N, C-alpha and C positions, 0 to 999 in steps of 0.2 A: 449671498449665493444659498440656493435652496438647496435643500438636503439631499435634491434627486439628481442635479446637474451634473452626476458623476463621468461623464464622457471631457464636461469642462475642466471639471476637478483634474482629470487624471492628465491635462493639457497645456497647465497652468507652467510656467518655469519655473526652475531650482534657482540656489542662490548662484549658482557659477554665471548659469545663462539671463540672469538679472545683474550680473557685474559686467557681462562685457556687450548688454546692449546698453550704451549708456547714448542719449543723446545730447548735445552739449546745445544749449537755450541760451534764450535773450538772458542779459542780467534782472528775473525777476526776482535774485536775492536781495539788491537794494529796493523794491518795491514790499517784499517780506517786511526787512527789516523796517520799513519806514510804517507800514501797516501793522504791527505789533507794540512797536514802541511809540508810536501818536497818542494813541488814547493816554497812555498810564503818564507819557511827559506833559501831557496838558493838564491832566487829573493834577498830579505833583505839582505844576507850576501854580496852578491854581490855588493850590493846596500851602502852600510858599508863600504866595501874596496875602492871604490872610490870616495866615503865621505875622509876617509881618507888621501886619495892620494893626492887629492885638498886641504885638512887640511894643509899636508904635504908643496904642495907647496905653499902653502898662510903664512906658516909659514918663506921659504925661499926667496920669496918675500917682505915681509912684510921689511926686515931688507936692502932690497938696494932701493924699490920703495916707493914711495908715490901714484904713480898711474901705473896700468897696463894694459893694451889692455886685454880683452877677450880674442882676438884674437889668443895672446900670450900662455895665458893657455890652450886654446883648440887644439892647434899645441903641448903643452906640453906634453898634457893629452892623445894624439888622441882620443879625446870625440866631439860629436858632439855641439855645443853653447849653443843649445837649454837645449840637459842636464845638459850641466855645469850650465846655470841660475837655472833649476829647482833644482840642488843639491845645489846652493849657497842661493836659499832662505831658502831652509831646515836651512843651515849649519846657516845663521844669524838667522834665528826665533828660532829655538834650545838652540841660543847662544855658540854654541860651536866653534867660532870665534871672538871675538868682535873687534869691531873696524875698517870696512869693511862698505864701501856703495857703491851699483852698479849705476853708472851715466851714461848713455848712452851705450857704447861700452867698458866702463872701468873701473876699479875696483877703488877706491879711499881708502888708508890706512891713519887711525889716530893713532892705537896702536899697539904692537903685544898681541899676545891670554895673556890672563890671565888663567890660568887654574884652578884658585880655582872658578871661574865662569862657569866651563862647566857642572855643576852638577843643576844650575839654570835656570831649562827650562821654561817656560810660560804656562799654565796649556792652553788646549784647550777643551771649552764648546760647548758641542751639545747639549744645552736644549731650552728650547722655556721659560723656568723662568726664572726669576733674580737671577744672581748667584752671590754674592760677592766674589769680587780679593783676592788672596791670599796675604798676605804682600809682599812688595818688600824688599830685601835688600838692603842696602844704596850702598853698590859698584855695583849694576846690573842698566844697562840699562831699562829703562820703556818700556815693549811688552805689548804692548795689547794683549787679549786673542784673537785667532779664535774664532768667533762663526758660529756655522753652527742649522739653524732650518731645518725643514723638511718640504718643501713645495712640497705641489701637485699643478702643472702647468698644466693648460689645459686655453690656450688664444688661440682667436679666430678673434679677431679683432685689429687691430694697430691703437693706437692713436699717436699724438704727432709728425705729421708729419708734418715737415720742408715743412715751403712755398715756400723756394727758394730753387731750384734744379738746377744742370746743369749735363752734361754726365759724364760717368765716362772716367776718360782716363786711361787705364789700364795698361801702363805702368811704372805708379806711384807707385799707394799701388796695390798689389792683393792677393785678402782671396781666400781663398782656402778652402771648406770644405769637410768633409770625415767623412760618418757615417758606424758604424762596431759596430759589436758584441761582447763582451768581456765578457766569462764568464757567470755570471747572471747578467748583465748590458750591458747598449748601450753607446759605444763610441762616444762622438764626438769631432773632432777632426779639429782644426782652426788653419791655417797656414799663418800669415799673415807677405808678403816680400815688403819692401819698396827698392823701385830701383831708388831713387832719392839720391842726394848729402845735402836734409834736414831729420830732424827727424820730424817724425808726432808724434805729443802730442794728448794726450789725445782721443784714437779712440774709439768713444762708440759705441758698440756692444749690439744691442738688441735681442733677443729670444722670436719666437713666437711659440706656438705648437698645433697640433693637434692628439689630442690622452691624455693619462695618463702617466706621470711617475713622480717620484720624482727624482729628483737634489739633488747625495749622496756627490758628490767631484767636486771639481776645481782642476787644475794643472796648473801653481801654482796658489795659492790660493789669485787672485787679491782683493784688500780691497774694500768693498761694503759696502759704508752709509745706516747703521741703517740694514733691513729684504733687503734679496737678491728680488730686485724685477725685472725679467725676465730680467736683463742688466748688464755689466761691463764695465769697463773703462779700457784701456789698458793705463797706463802714460805714454810710448814711444815707438816707435819701432826706431830704431835708422836708420840714413842713410845706403842705401846700405846694411842691413841686416833683419834678419827673427824672428820674434818670435810664439811660437805655444803656444796653446791652447788646453788643454782636459778638459772635461766635461764631468760626468758618472750619465747617468740616470739609474733608476730601472723603468720599465717598470711595470706595475699595471696590465693588461689585454692584450689578445691575439688578437694585433688590430695593423694595420700601424702606425706608429708615423712618422707625418711629419714636417718637421722644416724650418718655416720661418726665414730667419738668416738678419738683416738689421743692416749695415756698415753705422756709421756717422763721417766723419771728415774734416779735410780744409788740400786742398793740396799746395803745396810749393806756389800757387801764390795766396794763400786766397782763395779762392773759395770752397763753400760748396759742399761735396762731398755727395751724399746719393744710395748706392749700393743697390738691394735686392740680396738674394742667397736665395736656398732652396734644402733642401736634406729629401728623406725618406727611412726608413728599414720598411720591412713589418715583422713583426710576429703574425704565424695564430695559431689559435688555434692545437694542436698537436692532430695528431692518433695515437695511441696507440696500438698495437696487443701482445697479449699474445703466448711468445715460451715455446717449450717445458719445464720441469724442468728439472734443473742441478744441480749439485753437486756440493759441497761449495767448490772443489776442483778446478771446472773447472772456479767458479764463480770468484774467486783468482787469477784464470789464466788471465782471461780477465781484472781486474779491474790493474794487475798489469805488464802485456805485450801490449795489445790491444788500449784500449780506451783512445785519445791527451788529448781531454779537459774535464775540468773541472768548477763545478763550487755549491756555496753554499748560502742556504738561512737562516738567522739564527736569532731569534727572541727569544723576552725576552718572560718567561713564564707571560701569566696577573696572578694578586694576585689570582683569584677568581679562578683557575684554578691547581689542584694537579696534580703532574705528570705522574702519573699512567693514568688520563684520558688525558693529553694532548697525550701520545703516542697511544693510542687507537686513538685518532681520526687520528693523522696520519697514522695510519695503515689501517683506514678505507679508507682514502682517497685514498692510494695506491692501498689497491684491490680494489676498485670500479673502479678503473682507467688502468684495464689490469696487473698490476704487478704478477707476479709469486715470491710467498714466496719462499726465499733459506735458512733463518734461523734468530736466533735472541739469542740476549744474553741482561738477565736481574739482577738489582744487585738493589732488591726494598731497602735494605737498605739505600742504598747510591743518591736513587733516577735517575738510571740511567739505561737506556731501549734503546737498540739499536735493530733495524731490516734492514735485506739485501733484496732486492726485483731486481726482473729481471723483462725485457719488451724487448720489439721493435719499432722504431718509424717507422712507413709506410708510406713512401713517394714514390711517381710515382712507385708503385710496389713493390719495393727494401723495403726490411727490417735492418734496422742499430740496433746493440747493444746500449741499454740503461740502465742504471743501477742506481739506487736510494738507499741509505741509510738514513732511517727516525729513526731520535733518538732523542733521550731525557736525558740530563743532565747539568751538572751546570746553573740550572736556564734556560737553551734553548731548544727553541725545534726548531728542523732542519733539512732540506731537502739539501741533498750531495749528486750531480747525476755526471755521466760520460757519455761521452758519443764521439761520433767520428765526429761531427758534430757540428760548435759554433751555427749557426744559430738555430740549432733543439736543444742543448743544452738549449739555450736562450730562446725558446719557451716552451719546454718542464717544464721547474723549473719555470717559469712566472707562467704558468698555476696551478701545484702545488700549489704555493705560493697564488693564485686566492682562489684555493680552501681551504686551510687553512682561511683565511679570510676569506671567506663565510660560512664556517664550525662554526668558533666562532661567528659571531654575529647573525646564525640564531639560535645557543645555546644561546644566552645572556648574554655572556660570556666578549666580546668586544660592545661599543657600534657603534665602526666604524672601517673602514681601520686606522684609522689616530691612533688608538690608541693600535695599534702593532707597536709596537719601534721594527728597523730592527738594529742588531748589528755590525753595519759597521763604522771602524775608519774612520774619514772623514780627515784624513789625506794621509793616505796609501793604505786605502782600505781594509786593512784586516779585518777578523776575530775577534771578541773580544773573551776570552778564556771563561769567564763567565759573565752573566746579573749583572752586579751592581747593588749593593740594590741603590735607589733614595736619591741622592746627595754623595755617593761615588765618590772618586779618585779612577779610575782605568787606570792603564797603557798597552796603547797594546802590547802584546809581540812582536811584528814585526818592530816596528820604534821607542819605545818608550815614543811615545806622552802620555800624561796623558786626560783622558776624562771624564766627568762628564755629567752623566743622569739625 
């Protein structure tokens, strides 16, 4: 809404009016669930099939080899070697194939897979609290749980700069960063290419960022000693090969994010190299423009046929907030941001509330369709958004998520933004089916990782 539309602002309904003006709709919730899950289910089905192909090749190779080049596995499977490394990390971590280790550019075999170990998966712990580890069966190798803490990153000053530096020899280790919007997050991709005949060991990468975002997950999940402190160490970049690292950040506000990346390593001659890189992504406040009302049939057609990109923000409902009020807050945010009401479905005895809203994203005098479903179910409050432009989608859903956090803080429901838990699996990035109770072990329906909040 434009700042000058005072009359229209005064005529907006209050929260009580919104609840009393409920329109019983067709079961669009079934369509919604299908749209939300279809892509992730397809993605993880393909991923599981690829993992099974790798496991079968490992079974065959373990009967013949004590060591096997990763290049040979990549050729046999017709896969990029970095994709294979990502999947191998998960296979080893989840204990789906025991007795293998990655050493440089080779796989080392010590024994053949034992099927009775396949279900013994370690927990992924997502908590700032101390969690007691689960008992480990005698036959299961010791595997440390993955720990992820929600870290607000906002760094301006780089410390610990090395005293001795030499010029970068670009033909040795090439580091290429790239920042792109991916659904509701920003993906920072780093490609490290080793063009020498010697391994680079313990490559240190430091991240400094202007702007505010949460680090949600990293792929692969390089071990970090203690709490993540804006740096990672890549154990090895083998000779004449490359490594890829993906980091996913959730922007907290619609403002540019600038990444200053410091890469430190020793070259084959023993010289200490200190290389600085920079990347930036612009996330601006969206300008929504209300469009004429549409029918539910037209709405359904847009969802199923026209919009390419989808994103979701999912949060656990704070303990002091009941589901009805949570839905009313979501509804108020959407209506005051120029969204046109299409329909809703309320199942009050199950505390499930779903509302469908439609607007346009105005950019350079062009109007692009933008749809948001605001919903409360399974003790979660969510915005599910769809659009035809990845950057618009990221800006739009970031703006709505910020409005939600602000509304909860203004009402005294939460003390700060960190009190609102985002329900994202740190292993695969999928959204949890429901908000787990404190201390409860909950399995991600996409990758099977066991999470504890």
